VEXZA-306199 format. One record per residue (C-alpha): residue number from 0; residue in one letter; x negated, y, z. Coordinates in steps of 0.5 Angstrom, whole numbers. Example, Ala and Ser with C-alpha at 12.3 -4.5 7.8 and 13.67 -1.06 7.14 Angstrom:
BEGIN
PT	0	A	-25	-9	16
PT	1	S	-27	-2	14
//
This chain:
BEGIN
PT	0	M	-59	-243	14
PT	1	K	-57	-246	20
PT	2	Y	-50	-248	24
PT	3	I	-49	-243	30
PT	4	A	-46	-246	37
PT	5	K	-39	-246	38
PT	6	K	-39	-241	44
PT	7	D	-44	-237	40
PT	8	P	-44	-230	44
PT	9	T	-44	-226	38
PT	10	K	-39	-230	34
PT	11	R	-34	-229	40
PT	12	E	-36	-222	41
PT	13	A	-34	-221	33
PT	14	R	-27	-225	34
PT	15	D	-26	-220	40
PT	16	I	-27	-214	36
PT	17	F	-23	-216	30
PT	18	E	-17	-219	34
PT	19	N	-16	-215	40
PT	20	K	-19	-208	38
PT	21	I	-19	-207	30
PT	22	L	-12	-211	29
PT	23	K	-9	-207	35
PT	24	K	-11	-200	31
PT	25	V	-8	-202	24
PT	26	R	-2	-204	27
PT	27	E	-1	-197	30
PT	28	Y	-2	-194	24
PT	29	I	3	-198	21
PT	30	R	8	-196	26
PT	31	R	6	-189	25
PT	32	D	7	-189	18
PT	33	F	13	-194	17
PT	34	G	16	-195	23
PT	35	K	18	-202	26
PT	36	N	19	-208	23
PT	37	Q	17	-206	16
PT	38	W	11	-210	15
PT	39	I	11	-216	19
PT	40	F	5	-221	19
PT	41	D	1	-226	23
PT	42	V	-6	-227	23
PT	43	F	-10	-233	22
PT	44	L	-17	-235	23
PT	45	V	-19	-240	17
PT	46	G	-24	-244	14
PT	47	S	-31	-245	17
PT	48	A	-30	-241	23
PT	49	K	-24	-245	25
PT	50	R	-27	-251	25
PT	51	N	-34	-250	28
PT	52	L	-38	-250	21
PT	53	I	-40	-243	21
PT	54	L	-47	-243	18
PT	55	V	-52	-237	19
PT	56	G	-57	-235	14
PT	57	N	-60	-228	11
PT	58	E	-53	-225	10
PT	59	G	-51	-227	17
PT	60	F	-45	-231	18
PT	61	D	-37	-230	16
PT	62	L	-31	-230	19
PT	63	D	-25	-231	15
PT	64	Y	-18	-228	17
PT	65	Q	-11	-229	13
PT	66	L	-6	-223	14
PT	67	R	0	-227	12
PT	68	F	6	-223	11
PT	69	N	13	-225	12
PT	70	K	16	-218	11
PT	71	M	13	-212	7
PT	72	P	17	-205	4
PT	73	S	20	-207	-2
PT	74	E	16	-201	-6
PT	75	Y	10	-205	-4
PT	76	R	12	-212	-6
PT	77	K	11	-211	-14
PT	78	K	5	-206	-12
PT	79	A	-1	-211	-10
PT	80	Q	-6	-206	-12
PT	81	E	-3	-201	-7
PT	82	T	-2	-206	-2
PT	83	K	-9	-208	-2
PT	84	L	-12	-200	-2
PT	85	K	-7	-198	4
PT	86	F	-10	-204	8
PT	87	K	-17	-202	6
PT	88	E	-15	-195	8
PT	89	Y	-13	-197	15
PT	90	F	-18	-202	17
PT	91	D	-24	-196	15
PT	92	K	-20	-191	19
PT	93	A	-20	-196	25
PT	94	F	-27	-198	24
PT	95	E	-29	-190	25
PT	96	E	-24	-189	30
PT	97	L	-27	-194	35
PT	98	G	-34	-192	33
PT	99	L	-35	-199	30
PT	100	D	-42	-200	26
PT	101	L	-38	-203	21
PT	102	S	-39	-202	13
PT	103	N	-32	-199	9
PT	104	C	-29	-205	6
PT	105	E	-31	-207	0
PT	106	D	-25	-209	-5
PT	107	S	-28	-216	-7
PT	108	T	-24	-221	-11
PT	109	H	-20	-225	-6
PT	110	V	-21	-221	0
PT	111	L	-23	-214	4
PT	112	T	-30	-215	6
PT	113	T	-33	-211	12
PT	114	K	-40	-212	14
PT	115	K	-44	-211	21
PT	116	L	-51	-209	20
PT	117	D	-57	-209	25
PT	118	F	-62	-203	25
PT	119	N	-66	-206	19
PT	120	G	-60	-206	15
PT	121	Q	-59	-214	15
PT	122	I	-52	-217	16
PT	123	I	-51	-220	23
PT	124	Y	-44	-222	21
PT	125	S	-38	-220	16
PT	126	Y	-31	-220	16
PT	127	D	-27	-223	10
PT	128	I	-20	-221	10
PT	129	A	-15	-224	5
PT	130	I	-7	-221	4
PT	131	L	-2	-227	3
PT	132	R	5	-226	2
PT	133	Y	11	-231	0
PT	134	N	13	-232	-7
PT	135	S	20	-234	-9
PT	136	N	19	-241	-8
PT	137	N	18	-239	-1
PT	138	E	10	-241	-2
PT	139	Y	4	-237	0
PT	140	T	1	-233	-5
PT	141	I	-6	-229	-4
PT	142	L	-7	-222	-7
PT	143	K	-13	-223	-12
PT	144	N	-17	-217	-16
PT	145	E	-19	-220	-23
PT	146	K	-24	-214	-23
PT	147	K	-23	-214	-31
PT	148	G	-23	-206	-31
PT	149	K	-16	-206	-32
PT	150	G	-14	-202	-26
PT	151	E	-7	-204	-23
PT	152	E	-6	-210	-28
PT	153	D	-12	-213	-25
PT	154	Y	-8	-214	-18
PT	155	H	-3	-220	-17
PT	156	Y	-2	-225	-13
PT	157	I	-4	-233	-14
PT	158	P	-2	-239	-11
PT	159	L	-6	-241	-5
PT	160	S	-9	-248	-5
PT	161	N	-5	-254	-2
PT	162	S	-8	-253	5
PT	163	K	-3	-258	8
PT	164	N	-6	-263	3
PT	165	F	-13	-261	6
PT	166	N	-11	-261	13
PT	167	N	-9	-268	12
PT	168	K	-15	-270	9
PT	169	Y	-19	-266	14
PT	170	K	-16	-270	20
PT	171	K	-19	-277	17
PT	172	I	-26	-274	19
PT	173	N	-25	-278	25
PT	174	S	-32	-280	27
PT	175	S	-39	-277	29
PT	176	K	-42	-281	23
PT	177	K	-37	-277	18
PT	178	W	-37	-271	22
PT	179	N	-45	-271	21
PT	180	L	-44	-272	14
PT	181	L	-39	-267	13
PT	182	R	-44	-262	16
PT	183	K	-50	-264	12
PT	184	I	-46	-264	5
PT	185	Y	-43	-257	7
PT	186	K	-49	-254	9
PT	187	S	-52	-256	2
PT	188	K	-47	-253	-2
PT	189	K	-47	-247	2
PT	190	E	-55	-246	1
PT	191	A	-54	-248	-7
PT	192	V	-50	-241	-8
PT	193	Q	-53	-236	-4
PT	194	S	-57	-233	-9
PT	195	L	-51	-231	-13
PT	196	R	-47	-225	-12
PT	197	K	-42	-225	-7
PT	198	D	-36	-224	-12
PT	199	D	-39	-230	-17
PT	200	R	-40	-235	-11
PT	201	P	-34	-240	-10
PT	202	H	-30	-239	-3
PT	203	S	-33	-242	3
PT	204	F	-26	-246	3
PT	205	S	-27	-249	-4
PT	206	L	-34	-251	-2
PT	207	L	-31	-254	5
PT	208	V	-25	-258	1
PT	209	E	-31	-261	-4
PT	210	A	-35	-263	2
PT	211	V	-29	-266	5
PT	212	N	-27	-270	-1
PT	213	E	-34	-272	-2
PT	214	V	-35	-275	5
PT	215	L	-28	-279	4
PT	216	Q	-30	-282	-3
PT	217	K	-37	-284	0
PT	218	K	-34	-288	6
PT	219	S	-29	-291	1
PT	220	N	-34	-294	-3
//
């Protein structure tokens, strides 16, 4: 695996397609089916893509997005499966209407995954789209499919990792020496799990958290 440049044209094109074309279509479908202000969400690019740590290998590279819902129709708040499948429907429809060469979304454990393939069927890049909403404690939770074959019971929301704590630690990677060490450790961790099925791999963000902790631990010894 190797790191791609900050201004890599394929990465910039992939971001533009998702943020300015696909999401525009999805919002159109929401307004058509539910009216205004029934589904309100913000979109965030997260993980390695946000921090210029994108690695590309035999499976291309990933762009991780979070749809953070501030409001959703009451009938969907307790129906996690219906929420995820509704947005799978909308994204798949957007790909088709826009004529994009993207696969239909896979219902992965924590995300909806869609892939851009080349003429040989090799992955150029993929989007991982997570659905988040607030819980009763006003904290974000992430929609998860446990994949235990129990249908609707498999889908529920779980607490999100403490991103504020991570961000504070990440800010301590404040020298070129620490940055280069972080890139080395994170790359090693990503390569070590590439042979696993995608659903069996640790999420990239989890690997990044581990890498940051290891860098700070090494520097404190």
